[in-house]
N, C-alpha and C positions, 0 to 999 in steps of 0.2 A: 670330786671333783666339780668346782663352780664351772670351768670351760667344759666342762660335761653335760649341763644341761644345755645350752646355744648351739656346742658342735657338738658333731658325729666323732668319737676319738677312737682310732684304733689301738685296742690294748692288747692285739694278738701278736702284734711287732710284727705281722705280716709286708706293712708298708716301708716297715725300715729294712726286711732285707731284700724287696722287691729295690729299693732304691739301690742299696748295695750291688747287686746279681747288674742293676743298669749301668753302674760306673765301672762294668768290667768289659764293657764294648766299647769300639771308639765310635765316637757323637755322641757320646753321652749326653755331654750339653745342651744337644739340642731340644731337647724332651725333658730337660728339669729346668724347671721353674726356682731363679733362685732365689733369693733374699734381694732387691733390688736396691734397696740407698740404708740399709746398716740398722733399721729399724727406725727411719728417722722418718718425721711427716712433712716431707716437699711438697706437699700438696695440700696442706692445711685441712684435712681428711678431721682432724683431731676436733677442732674445733664444731662442726658440722654436725656430731653425730654422738648421742647420750652413749653412757658405758652398756655396753654389753652384758656385762656381769651385774647379777643382783644375791642376796645374801637372803635367807628364807626366816621366815618368822621365829623358828626354834634356832639358828645362827644369831639373827639382832638378839633374841633374850640371852645366851650364849657368851655373847660380844660385851652387852651390859652389866652382866655378871662378874665379869673377868677385870672390865674397866671399875669397877665397886672394889674389887680386889687390889687394883694395882694402886686403888686411893685416890681415884678419877671420879670427884661425884656428877651424874646427871645433866645433863646439860653444859657442861667442862669443855671449855674447846682445848686442844693442844695441837704441839708443833712436832714434827717426827725429825729426830735430830740423827741425820744416818752420814756416817765418816768412816773411810775408807783410811782401813791402816796395814801393818805391815802380817798380822792375824789373818786379814782376810786372801784366800788364795796363794799363800806365799813362794807354793811352787810357780805362780807368773809374775815370777822377776822382772817383765819387761813391761810390766803395769807399775810397781814400786813408783814412778813421778807422780801419780796418782794420791799418794796416802798421805796424812795429815796426822796431825797430835792431839789427837779428843780433848786436852788438856787446853791447847788454846782457847777453844769453842765457851767457857765458862761463862766470863765476860756475857756474851749473845743472848746462852739461854740465860742467866739473873734478868738482862735486860725484857726475855719476854715475859717471864714469871712476871716483871714489874707491869706488863701491858696486859695479864689476866690468864695467861695459856698457862697450859703444864707443860715440860717438855721432856719427852721421851728419849730414851739415847737410846737406837734400834741398834741391830748388828748379834746375829748369831755367832759367830766366831771373832772374839775383839782381841787386842792387843794387852789392854789394861783399863781398870773400872774407873769410871767418871765422877768423882767425889767432888761435891758441893764444897764450896767455900767462901768466903767474906770477902767482900769489896769495898773500898772503902770505909771499914769498918759498919760494916750494917747488913744485915744478914735477912735475905729473905727468903720467905718459906721454903724450907728446905722440898718439904715433903711435895714442892710442884716442880724438882726435878727429879726425875726416875729414871734411872740407870736398870731400863728395861731388860738390857744386855748379860745381865753379870749377875738381877738380884733373884734367879730361878726360874720365874714366873713367866720365863718366854716361850712360844710354842707356835705350830707354824699357822697355827687359825688366827692366835692373835698378830701375828705380823701382818698377815694378811687387812683383817678388820682396823687397825691402826692405822695401816696407811692407806688404808678405805674410807676412813674416815677423821683424817687428820684436817686440819685445817691449812694448814703449806705441808710443805716438805723442806728442812732446812740441811742442803744436803751438797755434799763434794762430790757427789756417783757412785749409784751405788747399783746393786740386784733390785732393792727395793723401792725404787725411782720407776719400775717399769709398771708396779701394784699404784701407785700413785697416777701413773699416766692412765692406767685402763677404767681407774674413778677418775678423772679430770681435776685431780687436786691441784692449785698451785704448788708453784716451785721459787726456791730460792736458791740458784745454783752457787758454790762459793771456792777455793781453789780448785775451778774449774781448768783442766788441758785435755783435749790439743784446742786451743781458743779458737778456729773455725767452724768448730763442731758443737757448736753452741746450739741448745734446740730450742732455737727460737720460734718458732712455731709457737710455743708456750706462751701466755700472758705470765711472764715469769721474772726475776731480778734475775743478774747473775753479776760477777765480780771472780776475776782469775789469778791464778799466782802469776808472781812478777818472776820476767826474763831478767835474768841479767846477764850479759857478754861484756866482757872487754871491763870490769870492776866499773857499770853503766847496765841503768834500767832499758829495757829495747819498751820501744812504745809499740802500741798496735800497726801500726805502719812497716815498723821493721821485723816487726814476729812473722807477718803476711810477707812479706818481699825474700825471709830467709827458708820460706819453708815451714817453718816452727811452727805455723798456723794449724800444720795439719798431721805433725809429728805422732805418732801412736806406739812408739814403742820407746823407754828411757836411754837406750842407747844413742838413740837417734840425737835427744837433747846434746848428748857425749861428744860424741861427732863432732855437730853444730858450735861445738864452746858453747853451749847455754848451761847456764845455772836455775832451778826453779826453785823460785824463795816463797814460803807459804803465804797465804793472808797475816796479819796480824792480828790479835785479842779485839787491838781497836773497830779495824777493817769487818771484820766477823759483827763483831756488836753493832757499827753501824748498818751496817746488811742488813743486821737482825731488825734495826730503828724502823728503815726505810720498808722492810717488807711487810712489818707490824701495821706501821702509819697510814699503808697505802701507797701503791706504785706513783710518784711525783707525773707530773709534767713536765721536765724543765724539757727544753730542746734538745736530744740527740740526735740529731737530724746525719749532721757533718761526724756523726762517727759511723752510721748506718749505711750512710751515704756512702763511703770510701769500703767498706766490711765486703770483703771479697764473697762472692755469687758463684762459689769454687762447682766443678765436678770430683767425685769422690775417684780418687786411684784407683779405687777399691772396684768400685761398683760398676763407673761411667757414667753414673749418675748424679743430678743436680744434689749439691747437700740442704740447700734450704727453697723455701716458697715465699711469701709473705713473711714480713717479719712482724714480730707481736710481744717481743721479751724486752726489756729497758735491763740496762745497766746503772749499778748502784751508780748513785749522783754524786755524789763524794767520793768513790774512786774514783771515778771518770774524771773527776776535776782534776784530781793530780797527775791527767797525764794532760792535762790543760796549756 
């Protein structure tokens, strides 16, 4: 294990047993250290420290061999496409509001290949294949869009290697985001919810799902005021009368263009000035530190 090279890991399960025993006693909370911020970098430590994990020389050689098997030449750039759907943890239906349809990402994928990237569709469990098709009568190189999730070449090792070395992650939010973070890869977040939990410590781009109520799209201010900015469960949106609508293929394509071409310097101070600096109701700790994120410029203009 890579973490075993930098941390002492208890493989005997003794620590787990002691954790369970401790919870049998009154006042156990006083000597247990919780996850204080739901894996959020509210203190901007992410940007101050280099990755702790590294590949060995043999792992690097293995990764390069596997890249060639996938059809990715040496020196090529790739984007990890990470899209949640209903095949991922189907028993956790309260997370269903975070799912989206992989087919809507095809135009974004073609856009990225046009800019020289390979696009690797990630996932150990997915609802359906990601099949390349033409747009506007033109076919860009199909081999640059790789459905790694379904082509039979997926492995735990390559999940880590691809996520660790991608040019950036184009993601609706998934467990592989953690690998990208561990190796300090850039992000483009799409179809994101809940809005107030944007990973603002990343130098990233983001757009979110549209919140519809009473037949109208809610503004960011209305989302925050309703409390929906912190809704973690699908039923909370239903109870509030809010319907979440996925980003359109055009919105996804535009976000891909903006990310690939470099984050713009358009003034977004008004949005971030009003963005809540909330305390998490789950951990009672700050959700955000200093803001490093950008919102998709064209997407944000739609709310102006």
